[in-house]
N, C-alpha and C positions, 0 to 999 in steps of 0.2 A: 498635367501630370495625372496619371491614372492612380486608382486606389492601390493596386499591386505595387506600383513604383514607389508610392508614398510609404508603404510598409517596408520596402527594402531599404529605404533611406533613413528609417527611424534609428535613433541611437540605441545601442544594445540594451540599456536600462529600460527603455520603453517597450522594446520587443519582449523582454523578460516579463514585464508587468502584464502585457497582453496575453502571453502564454500561460501565466499563472491564473488569470481569470478564466481562461478556457479550461484549464485543468480543474478549477473549482466547479465549474458548471458540469464538466464531464463526470466528476465524482458524485455530484448531486443526482444525476440522471442514470448512472450506471446500475445502481441497485434496482430501481423500479423497472428498467429495461430488462435486466437479467431475470427478474421475477415474472414479467410478462411473457418472455420467451419460454421460461420453464413451465408456466401454466399452459401456454399454447401447445407445447410439446406433450405434456401430460394429458391434456384434453383429447388429443388425437387418438391416444391409445385407450383411455378409459377416464373415469372420474379422477381428477387429481387428488392425491393425498398430500396433506400439508408437509409431511416429512420428505416425500419424494420431490416436491417443488423446492423445498429448502435445500436439499442435497444438490439438486441440479443447479440451483442458483449459486450455491457455494462453489461448486466445481467451475462454473463459467467465470465467475468473478476472480477466483484465485488463479485460474489459467490465464486470463487477460493480464492480471497483475504480474504474473510470472514472466510473461513475454516483455512487458514494459520494464520490469526490473533488469532483465538481461540486457536490453538496449541501453538503459541508463548506465549500468555498470561498465558496459563496453565504451560508451561515449566519454564518461567522466573519469575513467581510470587510465585511459590510454597514454596520457602525458605524465603519469606519475611513476615514481620508481616502483619496482616490484615489491609487493608486500612480503614481510618476513614471517609472519605467523597469523593465525586466525584472529587474534585480538586486534591486530592492526587493520584487518579487513572490516571487522565490526566497528571499529572507531571511524573508519572511512565512511561506512554506512551512516553512523550516528551524526557525524559532523557534516560531511560534504553532500552525500545523496539526500539526506533528510532536509538540508537547507535548500537544495534545488527543488525538491517536491513541495515542502510545506513552509518555506521561508524562515525556518528556525532549526536549531539543533535539538537533538533528543535531550531531555532534561536530566535523565539519570540512566546510567549503565551499570549494571551489576553482573558479576560472573562468579561461578564457583570454581573456575579454572579447570573444569572437567568437561567442557563442551556445552555448558548451559549459560545463556546470556539473557538478561531481562532488561528490556528497554522501556523506559517510562517517559511518556510525553504528557505532561500535566495539562497542556492546553492544545490538544490535537486539533489541528486546523479544520478538518471536515466536520467536527462536532461544534465548532464555534457558533454556528448559526442555528443549530438544531434546538428545537423547543417543542414541548408537549405539555398538555394539561396535567397528565399524571406522570410523575417521575419514573415509575416502573415501566410504563409504556415506552418512554424515551430511551431508557437503557436497553430494553428488549429490541427496539427498532434499530438502535445504534450498532448493535452487534453485526448486522449484515454489512455495514459500511466499513468494517474492519477487514473483511475478506480480501478485497482488492489490495490494500496495503500489505497484508500477509503474503500475497503472491508476489508483490514488488520486492519485498525483503528476500523471499526465497529465491526468486529469479536473479536478483543482483548477486546474492551470495553464491549461487550455483555458477554464475558466469565467472566469479572470482575464485572458483575451485573449492567451495565448501558446500557439501550437500547437507541440507537442514530440514527440519520440520518447524513450522512457525504457527503459533497459536496466539490469539489476542483476546483481550477482554476489556470491558469497561465497567466500573462499578460506581464511578462518580464523574458524570459529564462535566466538562469536556475532556477529561483525562482518558488515556488509553495506555494499556500495558501490553507489550509484545514479548512473548517468551520464545527464544530461539534455541533449539537443541540440535547439535551437530550429529550427523549420522555417519558413523565410521564405515568405510567400505569393507565388505566381507572378503576374507582372504581366499 
């Protein structure tokens, strides 16, 4: 039996474990790859400025996440009944999609019922193995690892009919907080 045939015959639980490991490694390498590409692009034009590299890296990671979020929302919402309001969509994100991505649900969801949602993950999986000698350095470096998940959230919600802006921060590793603001269409 070939390796490909063995992968096809694995029970679903093993296939999911395999894909979650691949996703972990992808997240670990995404930020350094995006930074290298941004520095290479900036070096071709002139001497790279830190802010320019940072903005290019952010745009690339957020765009990649947006596309992944769109695909995830399409795949995992197709067999569900239609959502009745924005809060139901956010709950779907917090429970179902977050579990698919990070093997746990969001720990806390708060809303002001005016289009602002705050999602708190007190043990954000990509930060679980992150360590640094100085705590301040770790928090500063961790910020870049939030850009891809921000894109995933924005892409998933866009695919489900909600235009948003998403910001994330971390002040205490391994926790992360995502703030989602809905953007109302202009008349």
